[in-house]
C-alpha positions as CSV (number, residue, x, y, z in Angstrom):
1,M,15.1,1.5,23.5
2,G,12.3,2.5,21.1
3,Q,9.2,0.6,20.3
4,P,9.4,-3.2,20.6
5,K,10.0,-5.0,17.3
6,A,7.7,-7.9,16.3
7,I,9.7,-8.7,13.2
8,E,13.3,-7.8,12.2
9,V,14.4,-8.5,8.6
10,R,18.1,-8.0,8.3
11,N,19.8,-7.9,4.9
12,V,17.7,-10.7,3.5
13,S,18.2,-11.9,0.0
14,K,16.4,-14.8,-1.8
15,R,17.7,-16.4,-5.0
16,Y,15.9,-19.2,-6.8
17,S,18.9,-19.8,-9.1
18,D,22.7,-19.7,-8.9
19,D,22.7,-18.0,-12.4
20,P,24.3,-14.6,-11.8
21,G,22.4,-13.2,-14.7
22,L,19.1,-13.7,-13.0
23,A,17.9,-11.0,-10.5
24,P,17.2,-12.2,-7.0
25,A,13.6,-12.3,-5.8
26,L,14.7,-10.4,-2.7
27,D,17.8,-8.1,-2.8
28,N,19.3,-7.2,0.5
29,V,16.0,-6.3,2.2
30,S,16.0,-4.8,5.7
31,V,12.9,-3.7,7.7
32,N,11.8,-3.5,11.3
33,I,8.1,-4.0,12.1
34,A,6.7,-3.0,15.5
35,D,4.4,-4.8,17.9
36,N,0.7,-4.2,17.2
37,E,1.5,-2.5,13.9
38,F,-0.5,-2.8,10.7
39,F,2.3,-3.0,8.2
40,T,1.8,-3.3,4.5
41,L,4.1,-4.6,1.7
42,L,2.9,-2.8,-1.4
43,G,4.1,-3.2,-5.0
44,P,3.4,-4.6,-8.4
45,S,3.3,-8.3,-9.3
46,G,6.8,-9.8,-9.2
47,C,8.3,-7.2,-6.9
48,G,9.1,-9.6,-4.1
49,K,6.4,-8.8,-1.5
50,T,4.9,-12.3,-1.3
51,T,8.4,-13.8,-1.3
52,L,9.3,-11.6,1.7
53,L,6.0,-12.7,3.5
54,R,6.8,-16.4,2.8
55,T,10.3,-16.0,4.2
56,I,8.9,-14.6,7.4
57,A,6.4,-17.4,7.6
58,G,9.1,-20.0,7.0
59,F,7.7,-21.3,3.7
60,E,10.9,-20.1,1.9
61,H,14.4,-20.3,3.1
62,V,16.5,-17.1,2.9
63,S,19.7,-17.2,0.8
64,E,21.4,-14.6,2.9
65,G,20.5,-12.5,6.0
66,E,18.5,-13.1,9.1
67,I,14.8,-12.9,10.2
68,R,14.1,-12.4,13.9
69,L,10.7,-12.8,15.6
70,A,10.4,-10.9,19.0
71,G,14.2,-10.8,19.1
72,E,14.7,-14.5,18.4
73,A,16.4,-15.6,15.2
74,V,14.0,-18.0,13.3
75,N,15.8,-18.8,10.1
76,H,16.3,-22.4,11.3
77,L,12.7,-22.9,12.5
78,P,10.1,-24.6,10.3
79,P,6.7,-22.7,9.9
80,F,4.9,-24.6,12.6
81,K,7.5,-23.6,15.2
82,R,7.2,-19.9,14.4
83,R,4.6,-17.8,16.3
84,V,3.1,-16.6,13.0
85,N,0.0,-17.6,11.1
86,T,-1.0,-16.9,7.5
87,V,-4.3,-16.0,5.8
88,F,-4.1,-16.8,2.1
89,Q,-6.1,-15.5,-0.8
90,S,-8.1,-18.7,-1.1
91,Y,-9.0,-18.9,2.7
92,A,-8.5,-22.7,2.5
93,L,-11.5,-23.5,4.8
94,F,-12.4,-27.1,5.4
95,P,-15.7,-27.6,3.5
96,H,-17.0,-30.5,5.7
97,M,-16.6,-28.5,8.9
98,S,-18.8,-25.8,10.4
99,V,-17.5,-22.3,11.1
100,A,-16.9,-23.2,14.8
101,Q,-15.2,-26.4,13.8
102,N,-12.9,-24.6,11.4
103,I,-11.8,-22.1,14.1
104,A,-11.3,-24.9,16.6
105,F,-9.2,-27.1,14.3
106,G,-5.9,-25.3,14.9
107,L,-6.4,-25.2,18.6
108,E,-7.0,-29.0,18.6
109,M,-3.8,-29.5,16.6
110,Q,-1.9,-27.5,19.1
111,G,-3.1,-29.8,21.9
112,L,-4.9,-27.1,23.7
113,D,-7.1,-28.3,26.7
114,R,-10.4,-29.4,25.1
115,K,-12.3,-27.7,27.9
116,S,-10.9,-24.3,27.0
117,I,-11.4,-24.6,23.2
118,P,-15.1,-23.6,23.1
119,D,-14.4,-20.4,25.0
120,R,-11.6,-19.5,22.6
121,V,-13.8,-20.2,19.6
122,D,-16.6,-18.1,21.1
123,E,-14.1,-15.3,21.6
124,M,-13.0,-15.4,18.0
125,L,-16.6,-15.6,16.7
126,A,-17.4,-12.4,18.7
127,L,-14.2,-10.7,17.4
128,V,-15.2,-11.3,13.7
129,Q,-19.0,-10.9,14.5
130,M,-20.0,-14.4,13.3
131,Q,-21.7,-15.8,16.4
132,A,-25.0,-16.3,14.6
133,L,-23.3,-18.3,11.8
134,A,-21.2,-20.7,13.9
135,A,-23.1,-23.8,12.7
136,R,-22.9,-23.0,9.0
137,K,-20.6,-24.7,6.5
138,P,-18.3,-22.6,4.3
139,A,-20.4,-23.2,1.2
140,Q,-23.3,-21.5,3.0
141,L,-21.3,-18.3,3.5
142,S,-20.6,-15.2,1.4
143,G,-17.0,-14.4,0.3
144,G,-16.7,-11.8,3.1
145,Q,-18.0,-14.2,5.7
146,Q,-15.5,-16.8,4.6
147,Q,-12.8,-14.3,4.9
148,R,-13.8,-13.5,8.5
149,V,-13.7,-17.2,9.4
150,A,-10.2,-17.6,7.9
151,L,-9.2,-14.6,9.9
152,A,-10.7,-16.0,13.1
153,R,-9.0,-19.4,12.6
154,A,-5.6,-17.8,12.1
155,L,-6.0,-15.6,15.2
156,A,-7.3,-18.3,17.5
157,P,-3.9,-19.8,18.4
158,K,-2.7,-16.3,19.5
159,P,0.2,-15.8,17.0
160,K,2.7,-13.1,17.6
161,V,2.3,-12.0,14.0
162,L,-0.5,-12.5,11.4
163,L,0.5,-12.6,7.7
164,L,-2.1,-11.7,5.1
165,D,-1.4,-12.5,1.5
166,E,-3.8,-10.4,-0.5
167,P,-6.8,-11.8,1.4
168,L,-9.3,-9.3,-0.1
169,S,-8.4,-9.7,-3.8
170,A,-11.3,-12.2,-4.5
171,L,-14.0,-9.9,-3.2
172,D,-16.0,-7.4,-5.2
173,L,-15.2,-3.7,-4.7
174,K,-18.0,-2.8,-2.3
175,L,-17.4,-5.9,-0.1
176,R,-13.6,-5.3,-0.2
177,K,-14.1,-1.8,1.2
178,E,-16.3,-3.1,3.9
179,M,-13.7,-5.7,4.8
180,Q,-11.0,-3.1,4.9
181,V,-12.8,-1.4,7.8
182,E,-13.3,-4.8,9.5
183,L,-9.6,-5.8,9.1
184,K,-8.5,-2.6,10.8
185,R,-10.9,-3.1,13.6
186,V,-10.0,-6.7,14.2
187,Q,-6.3,-5.8,14.2
188,K,-6.7,-3.2,16.8
189,E,-8.9,-5.3,19.0
190,A,-6.7,-8.4,18.7
191,G,-3.6,-6.2,19.5
192,I,-1.1,-8.1,17.4
193,T,1.0,-7.3,14.4
194,F,-0.5,-7.6,10.9
195,I,1.8,-7.8,7.9
196,F,-0.4,-7.3,4.8
197,V,0.5,-7.9,1.2
198,T,-1.3,-6.0,-1.6
199,H,-0.8,-4.4,-5.0
200,D,-3.8,-2.1,-4.3
201,Q,-2.6,1.4,-3.4
202,E,-5.9,2.6,-2.0
203,E,-6.1,-0.5,0.2
204,A,-2.6,0.2,1.5
205,L,-3.3,3.8,2.3
206,T,-6.6,3.0,4.0
207,L,-5.4,0.2,6.3
208,S,-1.7,0.8,7.1
209,D,0.1,2.3,10.0
210,R,3.2,2.1,7.7
211,I,3.8,1.0,4.2
212,A,6.9,-0.5,2.5
213,V,6.8,0.1,-1.3
214,M,8.7,-2.6,-3.2
215,A,10.1,-3.0,-6.7
216,A,12.5,-5.5,-8.2
217,G,13.1,-7.2,-4.9
218,R,14.0,-4.1,-3.0
219,I,12.2,-1.8,-0.6
220,L,12.3,1.7,-2.1
221,Q,10.6,3.6,0.7
222,I,9.0,3.0,4.1
223,G,6.7,5.5,5.8
224,T,3.2,6.3,7.0
225,P,0.5,6.6,4.3
226,T,0.8,10.4,4.5
227,E,4.6,10.3,4.1
228,I,4.4,7.9,1.1
229,Y,1.8,9.9,-0.7
230,E,2.9,13.4,0.1
231,H,6.7,13.0,0.1
232,P,7.7,10.1,-2.3
233,Q,11.4,9.7,-2.4
234,H,11.5,7.9,-5.8
235,R,9.8,8.5,-9.1
236,F,8.5,4.9,-9.0
237,V,6.9,5.5,-5.6
238,A,5.3,8.7,-6.8
239,Q,3.9,7.0,-9.8
240,F,2.7,3.8,-8.1
241,I,0.9,5.6,-5.2
242,G,-2.0,7.5,-6.8
243,D,-1.9,9.6,-10.0
244,I,0.8,12.1,-10.6
245,N,2.0,14.4,-13.4
246,F,5.6,15.0,-14.4
247,I,7.0,18.1,-16.3
248,P,10.7,18.3,-17.2
249,G,12.5,21.6,-16.6
250,Q,15.2,23.5,-14.8
251,L,15.7,25.1,-11.4
252,K,17.1,28.6,-10.9
253,H,17.4,31.0,-8.0
254,G,15.0,33.8,-7.8
255,A,15.6,37.4,-6.8
256,H,14.9,36.7,-3.1
257,N,16.9,33.4,-3.1
258,E,13.8,31.3,-3.6
259,K,13.8,28.3,-5.9
260,L,12.0,28.7,-9.2
261,F,11.0,25.9,-11.7
262,V,11.1,26.8,-15.4
263,P,9.3,24.2,-17.5
264,N,11.0,23.2,-20.8
265,G,9.6,25.2,-23.6
266,L,7.3,27.4,-21.5
267,P,8.0,31.0,-20.4
268,V,6.7,30.5,-16.9
269,E,8.4,30.5,-13.5
270,I,6.8,28.4,-10.7
271,P,7.9,28.9,-7.1
272,C,8.9,25.6,-5.5
273,Q,9.7,24.2,-2.0
274,P,13.5,24.4,-1.4
275,Q,15.2,21.1,-2.1
276,G,18.9,20.2,-2.7
277,F,19.9,18.9,-6.2
278,A,23.3,18.5,-7.6
279,G,22.2,19.7,-11.0
280,S,19.6,22.2,-12.4
281,N,17.7,19.7,-14.5
282,V,14.7,18.3,-12.6
283,Q,11.2,16.9,-12.9
284,L,8.3,18.8,-11.4
285,A,5.7,16.4,-10.1
286,F,2.2,17.3,-8.9
287,R,-1.0,15.4,-8.1
288,P,-4.1,15.9,-10.3
289,E,-6.2,17.1,-7.3
290,R,-3.6,19.7,-6.1
291,S,-3.8,21.9,-9.2
292,R,-6.7,23.7,-10.8
293,L,-7.8,25.0,-14.1
294,V,-8.1,28.8,-14.5
295,E,-9.0,31.0,-17.5
296,A,-6.4,31.0,-20.2
297,S,-6.1,34.8,-20.0
298,E,-4.6,34.6,-16.4
299,P,-0.9,35.3,-16.4
300,H,2.0,33.3,-14.8
301,H,0.4,29.9,-15.4
302,L,1.0,26.8,-17.5
303,R,-1.1,27.2,-20.7
304,G,-2.7,24.5,-22.8
305,V,-5.8,23.0,-24.3
306,I,-8.2,20.4,-23.0
307,E,-8.0,17.1,-24.9
308,A,-10.3,14.8,-22.9
309,V,-13.0,15.2,-20.2
310,L,-13.8,12.2,-18.0
311,Y,-16.8,12.3,-15.6
312,V,-16.3,9.9,-12.6
313,G,-19.2,11.0,-10.4
314,T,-17.6,12.8,-7.5
315,A,-15.1,14.5,-9.8
316,T,-14.2,15.3,-13.4
317,L,-10.8,14.5,-14.9
318,Y,-9.4,16.8,-17.5
319,Q,-6.5,15.7,-19.7
320,C,-4.7,18.8,-21.0
321,R,-1.9,19.2,-23.5
322,L,0.4,22.0,-22.5
323,N,1.9,24.4,-25.0
324,N,5.2,22.5,-24.7
325,D,3.4,19.3,-25.8
326,I,3.4,17.7,-22.3
327,K,0.2,16.0,-21.3
328,V,-1.1,16.4,-17.7
329,M,-4.2,15.2,-15.9
330,L,-6.2,17.4,-13.5
331,R,-9.0,16.5,-11.1
332,E,-11.8,18.8,-10.1
333,N,-14.5,17.9,-7.5
334,N,-18.0,18.1,-8.8
335,E,-19.6,20.6,-6.4
336,G,-23.0,21.9,-7.1
337,L,-23.3,23.8,-10.3
338,S,-19.5,24.2,-10.9
339,R,-18.6,25.1,-14.4
340,G,-18.0,22.2,-16.9
341,R,-15.2,22.6,-19.5
342,A,-15.2,21.3,-23.0
343,V,-12.7,19.5,-25.2
344,G,-10.7,22.0,-27.3
345,E,-11.1,24.8,-24.7
346,G,-7.9,26.8,-24.0
347,V,-7.1,26.9,-20.3
348,A,-4.3,27.6,-17.8
349,V,-3.1,25.4,-15.0
350,H,-2.5,26.9,-11.6
351,L,0.1,25.2,-9.4
352,P,0.4,26.5,-5.8
353,P,4.0,26.1,-4.4
354,H,2.9,23.5,-1.8
355,A,1.6,21.2,-4.6
356,C,4.9,21.0,-6.3
357,L,7.3,18.1,-5.8
358,L,10.8,18.2,-7.3
359,M,12.5,15.0,-8.3
360,E,15.8,14.1,-10.0
361,A,15.5,14.2,-13.8
């Protein structure tokens, strides 16, 4: 049977125009999201992630396909009849109500027994650690505190799924990182499915059980943060998640039947993990932190010269121009009195086989 599904999106397309020359906002999207999963829709602006979220919520009607919630088709249901709630970027708190009143509002609209509402409000205040601020108005709260109230209000009616549309985007960097930890804690304690929309790759990697990377209305890859980062299946995914370098070249078989990568214009052979390609022309991809600079005199490495040095606190970034005129970026952790390198210095780049990803040219 497998793990229960909170959401099933089956071959969903969304068009805002009948003009065949205009691309659809969603193009035959399918995805299953499990109960109690923290699932993230990740991609650049205009990729369709918010449109997909809105179709699940019922704010947008699908042009084709089906959406099922806990096994029930919900295409025909309006938003208020779907067991989903949404936390928006703006939080949309009622300014004239206290924190406790904001949380209670949705319960009152549901017609919940008035005697049980205070207990549920107290439960939500404890979940988001806001008990001491229950009497304050939204204007008396910080951005992070307002975000917690919006989260508590959305969770109070016990939805099956909580949808979050870039709820941390208005926060400063330090507070955003703190709220990432809080969101993950609240999701696990509440025990419900979170579907989170963001364009922030680090945020997605930090929070998610699984990630769907989207582009041009399609899902390109679904996987755990480790799978998405370590084994991207598309060049777009590799480029969008973290930093990565690409070097064009060819594959050939070595003496012991291993795969060797030969960069264009460089007399170097680099052992690679075996992968099947129809042709010999490929792109070698590697993360800046998976390679290292060595002395230019060392043999069997990519040779080049340092063009830029960027100090970023915990690490130093080196932009190098290889002898075949390809630019690559490398990252070295700043540990103790490690040797600094200068612009114009000749170096070699060491690439261990496990660091190398092969992709179609």
